[in-house]
Backbone as a chain_set.jsonl record, in Angstrom:
{"seq": "RRGEMARSTQLIDNEVFRAFATYTAIVLLKMMLMSLITAYFRITRKAFVNPEDTASFGKGESAKKFLRTDPDVERVRRGHLNDLENIVPFVGIGLLYALSGPELSTALLHFRIFTGARIFHTFAYLIPLPQPGRGLSWAVGYSVTFSMAYRVLKTVWLL", "coords": {"N": [[3.84, 20.524, 15.412], [4.885, 19.815, 12.955], [7.112, 18.172, 10.8], [9.266, 18.328, 12.528], [11.85, 16.632, 14.124], [11.485, 14.119, 16.6], [12.657, 14.145, 19.954], [14.558, 11.706, 21.708], [14.116, 11.541, 24.457], [11.611, 12.508, 24.707], [9.876, 10.787, 23.515], [7.82, 9.145, 24.602], [5.943, 11.004, 25.207], [5.183, 11.853, 22.773], [2.579, 11.916, 20.583], [2.32, 10.699, 18.059], [4.347, 8.775, 18.148], [3.369, 7.201, 20.249], [1.032, 6.25, 19.072], [2.175, 4.786, 16.987], [3.546, 2.857, 18.541], [1.363, 1.552, 19.71], [-0.099, 0.43, 17.482], [1.922, -1.077, 16.337], [2.416, -2.916, 18.374], [-0.019, -4.295, 18.263], [0.036, -5.519, 15.655], [2.355, -7.056, 15.905], [1.666, -8.771, 18.013], [-0.413, -10.096, 16.722], [1.065, -11.394, 14.761], [2.591, -13.066, 16.401], [0.543, -14.661, 17.353], [0.055, -16.199, 15.129], [2.058, -18.133, 15.289], [1.127, -19.691, 17.403], [-1.24, -20.607, 16.27], [-0.198, -22.131, 14.196], [1.07, -24.139, 15.699], [-1.206, -25.268, 16.915], [-2.558, -26.293, 14.645], [-0.621, -28.133, 13.787], [-0.659, -29.969, 15.912], [-3.388, -30.798, 16.024], [-3.684, -31.845, 13.449], [-1.799, -33.697, 13.457], [0.77, -33.454, 12.247], [4.043, -33.227, 11.84], [7.436, -31.944, 11.723], [9.787, -32.562, 12.956], [11.419, -35.321, 14.388], [11.45, -35.662, 17.207], [9.159, -34.38, 17.986], [7.138, -36.128, 17.574], [7.057, -37.962, 19.575], [5.034, -38.249, 21.498], [3.142, -39.677, 20.19], [3.908, -42.214, 19.668], [6.559, -44.668, 19.101], [9.54, -45.165, 17.165], [8.912, -46.748, 14.074], [6.118, -46.421, 14.083], [5.773, -43.807, 14.831], [6.82, -42.423, 12.716], [4.928, -41.936, 10.742], [3.779, -39.574, 11.395], [5.529, -37.672, 10.692], [5.228, -35.512, 8.485], [3.898, -33.397, 5.871], [1.171, -31.117, 5.958], [-1.648, -29.785, 4.317], [-3.216, -27.772, 5.596], [-1.613, -26.944, 7.747], [0.556, -25.961, 6.313], [-0.654, -23.834, 4.98], [-1.193, -22.047, 7.086], [1.427, -21.592, 7.872], [2.417, -20.283, 5.579], [0.919, -17.95, 5.705], [1.965, -16.89, 8.064], [4.632, -16.522, 7.312], [4.227, -14.563, 5.373], [3.398, -12.503, 7.037], [5.833, -12.032, 8.41], [7.353, -11.061, 6.282], [6.119, -8.656, 5.793], [5.324, -7.255, 8.139], [7.677, -6.86, 9.61], [9.198, -4.997, 7.949], [7.314, -2.878, 8.153], [7.515, -2.219, 10.879], [10.187, -1.24, 11.115], [10.296, 0.848, 9.125], [8.039, 2.259, 9.906], [8.818, 3.187, 12.422], [10.872, 4.988, 11.756], [9.307, 6.728, 10.269], [7.497, 7.642, 12.261], [9.263, 9.088, 13.796], [9.891, 11.128, 12.113], [8.265, 13.299, 12.273], [5.463, 13.441, 11.379], [2.057, 14.573, 10.715], [-0.375, 13.884, 13.224], [-2.92, 12.892, 12.471], [-2.469, 11.938, 9.872], [-0.506, 10.031, 10.343], [-1.927, 8.254, 12.019], [-3.802, 7.361, 10.169], [-2.159, 5.945, 8.364], [-1.116, 3.934, 10.138], [-3.45, 2.648, 11.09], [-4.706, 1.736, 8.749], [-2.767, -0.049, 7.785], [-2.701, -1.93, 9.904], [-5.376, -2.878, 9.908], [-5.432, -3.981, 7.322], [-3.566, -6.058, 7.566], [-4.762, -7.68, 9.499], [-7.128, -8.372, 8.165], [-5.914, -9.733, 6.035], [-4.906, -11.991, 7.345], [-7.29, -13.316, 8.141], [-8.297, -13.759, 5.573], [-6.408, -15.536, 4.626], [-6.613, -17.711, 6.418], [-9.308, -18.581, 6.391], [-10.222, -20.053, 3.904], [-10.6, -16.938, 2.164], [-11.999, -16.006, -1.01], [-9.897, -14.975, -3.746], [-9.908, -11.661, -5.09], [-9.388, -10.863, -2.469], [-7.397, -11.505, -0.429], [-5.059, -10.805, -1.806], [-5.524, -8.095, -2.357], [-5.628, -7.061, 0.248], [-3.005, -7.52, 1.04], [-1.704, -5.833, -0.805], [-2.676, -3.316, -0.044], [-1.601, -3.022, 2.577], [1.126, -3.157, 1.947], [1.381, -0.93, 0.318], [0.905, 1.102, 2.166], [3.179, 0.886, 3.822], [5.128, 1.511, 1.922], [4.32, 4.143, 1.334], [4.864, 5.401, 3.785], [7.65, 5.087, 3.815], [8.365, 6.624, 1.595], [7.549, 9.152, 2.524], [9.283, 9.467, 4.698], [11.772, 9.54, 3.395], [11.366, 11.81, 1.809], [11.172, 13.745, 3.79], [13.606, 13.622, 5.26], [15.786, 13.267, 3.596], [18.819, 14.455, 2.561], [19.641, 16.183, 0.053]], "CA": [[5.276, 20.383, 15.236], [5.085, 19.083, 11.712], [8.445, 18.238, 10.231], [10.312, 18.408, 13.547], [12.223, 15.318, 14.635], [11.221, 13.935, 18.024], [13.809, 13.838, 20.797], [14.356, 10.388, 22.316], [13.594, 11.681, 25.812], [10.216, 12.931, 24.631], [9.12, 9.852, 22.684], [6.596, 8.663, 25.244], [5.0, 12.112, 25.174], [4.875, 12.122, 21.382], [1.351, 11.192, 20.232], [2.563, 9.857, 16.883], [5.109, 7.608, 18.592], [2.461, 6.345, 21.029], [0.164, 5.581, 18.1], [3.029, 3.78, 16.351], [3.771, 1.774, 19.505], [0.104, 0.83, 19.871], [-0.416, -0.386, 16.309], [2.999, -2.051, 16.184], [2.148, -3.99, 19.336], [-1.148, -5.085, 17.757], [0.424, -6.396, 14.544], [3.326, -8.029, 16.395], [0.908, -9.795, 18.741], [-1.113, -10.886, 15.714], [2.07, -12.259, 14.163], [2.894, -14.093, 17.399], [-0.608, -15.559, 17.378], [0.208, -17.14, 14.018], [2.867, -19.25, 15.789], [0.239, -20.549, 18.189], [-2.172, -21.247, 15.338], [0.584, -23.173, 13.536], [1.21, -25.242, 16.66], [-2.526, -25.891, 17.038], [-2.798, -27.091, 13.441], [0.306, -29.276, 13.804], [-1.119, -30.948, 16.898], [-4.688, -31.368, 15.644], [-3.536, -32.592, 12.19], [-0.698, -34.638, 13.707], [1.724, -33.263, 11.154], [5.24, -32.651, 12.447], [8.625, -31.978, 10.885], [10.908, -33.021, 13.766], [11.112, -36.622, 14.998], [11.181, -35.568, 18.649], [7.8, -33.874, 18.182], [6.185, -37.239, 17.42], [7.234, -38.896, 20.691], [3.765, -38.449, 22.2], [2.25, -40.48, 19.356], [4.474, -43.538, 19.455], [8.01, -44.791, 18.972], [10.057, -45.831, 15.977], [8.189, -46.709, 12.801], [4.743, -45.93, 14.262], [5.815, -42.35, 14.962], [7.26, -41.823, 11.455], [3.797, -41.522, 9.921], [3.42, -38.208, 11.785], [6.515, -36.777, 10.071], [4.621, -35.255, 7.18], [3.346, -32.059, 5.67], [-0.288, -31.062, 5.912], [-2.015, -28.552, 3.605], [-3.696, -26.734, 6.518], [-0.442, -26.423, 8.462], [1.34, -25.178, 5.355], [-1.385, -22.585, 4.714], [-0.933, -21.159, 8.231], [2.845, -21.207, 7.795], [2.568, -19.28, 4.521], [0.377, -16.703, 6.25], [2.928, -16.392, 9.044], [5.774, -16.032, 6.541], [3.816, -13.298, 4.775], [3.478, -11.528, 8.13], [7.241, -11.681, 8.62], [7.816, -10.282, 5.134], [5.444, -7.353, 5.714], [5.263, -6.57, 9.432], [9.023, -6.411, 9.992], [9.473, -3.696, 7.314], [6.426, -1.864, 8.73], [8.055, -1.789, 12.176], [11.363, -0.397, 10.895], [9.94, 2.074, 8.397], [7.086, 2.986, 10.745], [9.566, 3.903, 13.464], [11.484, 6.159, 11.116], [8.199, 7.62, 9.923], [7.004, 8.269, 13.496], [10.28, 10.03, 14.255], [10.108, 12.187, 11.117], [7.388, 14.429, 12.551], [4.24, 13.565, 10.574], [0.824, 14.979, 11.401], [-0.976, 12.757, 13.927], [-4.026, 12.314, 11.695], [-1.891, 11.197, 8.748], [0.16, 8.854, 10.914], [-2.974, 7.319, 12.435], [-4.36, 6.769, 8.954], [-1.195, 4.932, 7.925], [-1.024, 2.816, 11.09], [-4.729, 1.933, 11.157], [-4.937, 1.017, 7.486], [-1.854, -1.195, 7.752], [-3.148, -2.923, 10.881], [-6.597, -3.482, 9.388], [-5.094, -4.799, 6.152], [-2.889, -7.287, 8.003], [-5.748, -8.533, 10.174], [-7.964, -8.93, 7.101], [-5.081, -10.684, 5.304], [-4.865, -13.226, 8.126], [-8.579, -14.0, 7.974], [-8.394, -14.196, 4.181], [-5.543, -16.7, 4.483], [-7.026, -18.853, 7.241], [-10.683, -19.063, 6.165], [-9.705, -18.95, 3.104], [-11.53, -16.129, 1.371], [-11.598, -16.018, -2.422], [-9.134, -13.848, -4.266], [-8.652, -10.971, -4.825], [-9.388, -10.299, -1.121], [-6.102, -11.607, 0.235], [-4.097, -10.019, -2.583], [-5.785, -6.667, -2.155], [-5.229, -6.684, 1.606], [-1.548, -7.443, 1.018], [-1.322, -4.639, -1.564], [-2.986, -2.135, 0.772], [-0.583, -2.933, 3.629], [2.411, -2.877, 1.305], [1.324, 0.467, -0.136], [1.043, 1.956, 3.352], [4.588, 0.885, 4.207], [5.823, 2.258, 0.88], [3.976, 5.549, 1.525], [5.638, 5.901, 4.925], [9.057, 5.162, 3.399], [8.461, 7.795, 0.728], [7.456, 10.369, 3.352], [10.531, 9.579, 5.466], [12.823, 10.006, 2.482], [11.042, 13.169, 1.416], [11.397, 14.617, 4.946], [14.948, 13.647, 5.84], [16.839, 13.111, 2.607], [19.592, 15.694, 2.382], [20.238, 16.238, -1.289]], "C": [[5.592, 19.577, 13.981], [6.502, 19.277, 11.198], [9.572, 18.283, 11.24], [10.593, 17.006, 14.092], [11.981, 15.263, 16.145], [12.523, 13.636, 18.764], [13.522, 12.532, 21.527], [13.793, 10.486, 23.728], [12.122, 12.07, 25.824], [9.342, 11.93, 23.878], [7.802, 9.433, 23.329], [5.533, 9.751, 25.293], [4.547, 12.445, 23.757], [3.675, 11.262, 20.96], [1.544, 10.271, 19.034], [3.329, 8.607, 17.291], [4.236, 6.658, 19.404], [1.511, 5.593, 20.108], [0.949, 4.478, 17.387], [3.223, 2.588, 17.28], [2.513, 0.919, 19.675], [-0.152, -0.104, 18.696], [0.68, -1.403, 16.004], [2.792, -3.215, 17.142], [1.015, -4.889, 18.842], [-0.695, -6.028, 16.649], [1.488, -7.411, 14.961], [2.645, -9.13, 17.2], [0.137, -10.689, 17.776], [-0.151, -11.866, 15.053], [2.466, -13.383, 15.12], [1.766, -15.12, 17.489], [-0.514, -16.593, 16.253], [1.083, -18.329, 14.412], [2.003, -20.228, 16.574], [-0.756, -21.286, 17.292], [-1.451, -22.359, 14.574], [0.732, -24.38, 14.451], [-0.112, -25.992, 16.819], [-2.812, -26.799, 15.84], [-1.866, -28.297, 13.381], [-0.202, -30.368, 14.742], [-2.42, -31.599, 16.454], [-4.62, -32.173, 14.351], [-2.467, -33.678, 12.302], [0.301, -34.633, 12.546], [2.935, -32.503, 11.682], [6.425, -32.758, 11.493], [9.851, -32.492, 11.634], [10.54, -34.331, 14.458], [10.774, -36.538, 16.486], [9.771, -35.067, 18.949], [6.755, -34.979, 18.107], [6.207, -38.193, 18.601], [5.934, -39.184, 21.433], [2.834, -39.405, 21.451], [2.804, -41.864, 19.055], [5.981, -43.491, 19.31], [8.343, -45.444, 17.632], [9.213, -45.634, 14.732], [6.775, -46.151, 12.951], [4.691, -44.41, 14.37], [6.17, -41.68, 13.636], [6.107, -41.35, 10.588], [3.335, -40.095, 10.251], [4.44, -37.179, 11.297], [6.049, -36.536, 8.642], [4.209, -33.8, 7.073], [1.834, -32.177, 5.57], [-0.676, -29.754, 5.231], [-2.499, -27.439, 4.526], [-2.547, -26.104, 7.302], [0.37, -25.526, 7.534], [0.665, -23.851, 5.021], [-1.121, -21.585, 5.847], [0.515, -20.68, 8.191], [3.084, -20.158, 6.717], [2.017, -17.927, 4.974], [1.341, -16.056, 7.233], [4.166, -15.829, 8.332], [5.44, -14.689, 5.892], [3.816, -12.188, 5.813], [4.916, -11.075, 8.34], [7.759, -10.778, 7.504], [7.227, -8.871, 5.099], [5.437, -6.585, 7.023], [6.64, -6.074, 9.862], [9.397, -5.103, 9.276], [8.586, -2.572, 7.855], [6.998, -1.333, 10.043], [9.248, -0.854, 11.976], [11.025, 0.918, 10.22], [8.972, 2.919, 9.214], [7.769, 3.761, 11.856], [10.219, 5.148, 12.885], [10.429, 7.201, 10.759], [7.695, 8.359, 11.161], [7.978, 9.318, 14.005], [10.481, 11.208, 13.3], [9.133, 13.355, 11.261], [6.147, 14.542, 11.689], [3.082, 14.107, 11.401], [0.209, 13.733, 12.04], [-2.066, 12.096, 13.087], [-3.516, 11.484, 10.527], [-1.217, 9.922, 9.244], [-0.873, 7.81, 11.343], [-3.599, 6.62, 11.238], [-3.436, 5.664, 8.437], [-1.226, 3.71, 8.847], [-2.307, 1.993, 11.111], [-4.998, 1.142, 9.889], [-4.03, -0.208, 7.416], [-2.349, -2.299, 8.684], [-4.41, -3.634, 10.395], [-6.323, -4.402, 8.215], [-4.442, -6.107, 6.57], [-3.855, -8.223, 8.721], [-6.662, -9.169, 9.134], [-7.189, -9.986, 6.317], [-5.032, -12.027, 6.035], [-6.165, -14.002, 7.995], [-8.72, -14.545, 6.553], [-7.542, -15.442, 3.945], [-6.122, -17.911, 5.205], [-8.393, -19.413, 6.884], [-10.758, -20.081, 5.028], [-10.82, -18.227, 2.352], [-11.068, -16.141, -0.082], [-10.762, -14.785, -2.776], [-10.099, -12.933, -5.006], [-8.543, -10.414, -3.411], [-8.041, -10.32, -0.443], [-5.067, -10.758, -0.496], [-4.278, -8.526, -2.395], [-5.364, -6.225, -0.757], [-3.714, -6.606, 1.719], [-1.106, -6.136, 0.345], [-1.578, -3.361, -0.772], [-1.922, -1.953, 1.854], [0.778, -2.563, 3.07], [2.475, -1.42, 0.868], [1.481, 1.438, 1.026], [2.51, 2.035, 3.769], [5.412, 1.681, 3.199], [5.566, 3.758, 1.035], [4.766, 6.15, 2.685], [7.109, 6.054, 4.555], [9.278, 6.39, 2.515], [8.45, 9.083, 1.554], [8.698, 10.568, 4.214], [11.626, 10.128, 4.57], [12.6, 11.449, 2.067], [11.374, 14.153, 2.554], [12.865, 14.739, 5.299], [16.088, 13.544, 4.828], [17.527, 14.443, 2.357], [20.299, 15.645, 1.032], [20.658, 17.645, -1.633]], "O": [[6.495, 18.741, 13.989], [7.023, 20.392, 11.163], [10.739, 18.276, 10.848], [9.671, 16.286, 14.475], [12.237, 16.227, 16.866], [13.392, 12.942, 18.237], [12.385, 12.273, 21.92], [13.06, 9.594, 24.156], [11.463, 11.966, 26.859], [8.169, 12.212, 23.63], [6.775, 9.376, 22.653], [4.345, 9.449, 25.409], [3.622, 13.236, 23.57], [3.749, 10.033, 20.977], [0.987, 9.174, 19.003], [3.01, 7.506, 16.842], [4.35, 5.44, 19.262], [1.217, 4.42, 20.343], [0.446, 3.369, 17.207], [3.082, 1.44, 16.859], [2.602, -0.304, 19.772], [-0.395, -1.296, 18.89], [0.398, -2.476, 15.471], [2.973, -4.372, 16.763], [1.083, -6.11, 18.988], [-1.007, -7.218, 16.693], [1.52, -8.518, 14.423], [3.011, -10.3, 17.079], [0.043, -11.898, 17.987], [-0.498, -13.022, 14.813], [2.653, -14.523, 14.696], [2.017, -16.309, 17.681], [-0.957, -17.731, 16.413], [0.867, -19.434, 13.912], [2.132, -21.444, 16.426], [-1.073, -22.451, 17.532], [-2.032, -23.416, 14.33], [0.54, -25.517, 14.021], [-0.126, -27.223, 16.852], [-3.255, -27.935, 16.007], [-2.285, -29.376, 12.963], [-0.176, -31.551, 14.4], [-2.546, -32.823, 16.5], [-5.414, -33.095, 14.165], [-2.257, -34.466, 11.381], [0.618, -35.668, 11.961], [2.869, -31.301, 11.939], [6.413, -33.568, 10.566], [10.857, -32.826, 11.007], [9.466, -34.438, 15.05], [9.906, -37.266, 16.967], [9.246, -35.3, 20.038], [5.615, -34.788, 18.529], [5.436, -39.152, 18.621], [5.765, -40.288, 21.951], [1.852, -39.887, 22.015], [2.221, -42.605, 18.264], [6.601, -42.43, 19.384], [7.535, -46.171, 17.053], [8.845, -44.513, 14.379], [6.28, -45.479, 12.047], [3.677, -43.796, 14.038], [5.864, -40.504, 13.437], [6.288, -40.445, 9.773], [2.592, -39.485, 9.482], [4.25, -35.974, 11.462], [6.426, -37.255, 7.716], [4.178, -33.07, 8.064], [1.298, -33.203, 5.153], [-0.094, -28.712, 5.534], [-2.221, -26.269, 4.264], [-2.509, -24.889, 7.498], [0.818, -24.451, 7.935], [1.347, -22.849, 4.803], [-0.856, -20.41, 5.589], [0.797, -19.508, 8.443], [3.875, -19.236, 6.921], [2.588, -16.882, 4.659], [1.517, -14.838, 7.24], [4.681, -14.778, 8.713], [6.274, -13.785, 5.865], [4.19, -11.055, 5.509], [5.189, -9.878, 8.438], [8.516, -9.841, 7.758], [7.78, -7.987, 4.444], [5.536, -5.358, 7.008], [6.757, -4.983, 10.42], [9.872, -4.177, 9.933], [9.046, -1.439, 8.001], [6.967, -0.128, 10.289], [9.315, 0.206, 12.598], [11.423, 1.983, 10.692], [9.064, 4.146, 9.219], [7.349, 4.867, 12.196], [10.128, 6.232, 13.46], [10.64, 8.402, 10.928], [7.487, 9.571, 11.115], [7.566, 10.324, 14.582], [11.163, 12.175, 13.64], [9.167, 14.295, 10.467], [5.795, 15.652, 11.29], [3.124, 14.101, 12.631], [0.266, 12.647, 11.462], [-2.124, 10.869, 13.004], [-4.079, 10.431, 10.225], [-1.348, 8.862, 8.632], [-0.713, 6.622, 11.063], [-3.891, 5.425, 11.291], [-3.896, 4.57, 8.111], [-1.35, 2.579, 8.377], [-2.252, 0.764, 11.145], [-5.467, 0.006, 9.949], [-4.476, -1.288, 7.03], [-2.409, -3.465, 8.295], [-4.498, -4.86, 10.466], [-6.908, -5.481, 8.117], [-4.731, -7.155, 5.993], [-3.768, -9.44, 8.56], [-6.944, -10.366, 9.204], [-7.748, -11.026, 5.97], [-5.109, -13.081, 5.404], [-6.148, -15.211, 7.763], [-9.203, -15.66, 6.355], [-7.914, -16.306, 3.151], [-6.121, -19.016, 4.662], [-8.623, -20.61, 7.055], [-11.455, -21.063, 5.287], [-11.828, -18.817, 1.965], [-9.874, -16.272, -0.353], [-10.907, -13.714, -2.185], [-11.085, -13.449, -5.532], [-7.684, -9.568, -3.161], [-7.577, -9.298, 0.062], [-4.279, -10.063, 0.144], [-3.304, -7.78, -2.289], [-4.807, -5.14, -0.59], [-3.186, -5.734, 2.408], [-0.244, -5.424, 0.86], [-0.78, -2.426, -0.827], [-1.398, -0.853, 2.03], [1.498, -1.752, 3.652], [3.5, -0.758, 1.03], [2.12, 2.481, 0.884], [3.025, 3.12, 4.037], [6.299, 2.442, 3.586], [6.487, 4.56, 0.886], [5.276, 7.266, 2.586], [7.747, 7.036, 4.934], [10.265, 7.108, 2.676], [9.244, 9.991, 1.311], [9.123, 11.701, 4.439], [12.327, 11.07, 4.939], [13.551, 12.226, 1.983], [11.811, 15.274, 2.292], [13.336, 15.834, 5.606], [17.25, 13.722, 5.195], [16.89, 15.43, 1.988], [21.409, 15.128, 0.907], [21.18, 17.885, -2.722]]}, "num_chains": 1, "name": "protein.A"}
């Protein structure tokens, strides 16, 4: 059924949509994990940004020393921000792409490459791995999202 738009009542039966849902769930869970990793680093490095978060470590002036930035916490936060900047567009464009009737094999290729690139990007950020690994993984994921957007526009644009 290449090129045929999926009906909303048939989405769960649509293999491309199920693949999209699977890989979207994976990257969204990975992004959620970054919140937990940030919290872990904040607690283990005792680096907080809100005064109420320091209450467990003392009161008044003794707690103020925990209101600080930490390079490890900031690295995780930058990785999480990068996820937000890339995964959110993937979800929106990927949904439109899944609904535009692509071949399953092509859709799986897009979804799998994006997911793998984002997982590699996270490891490259957290370990950290030397460049250009992180940059290349970002570029691969970005290119996949751009490719899906191009295919959506090519399929549905009424000019």
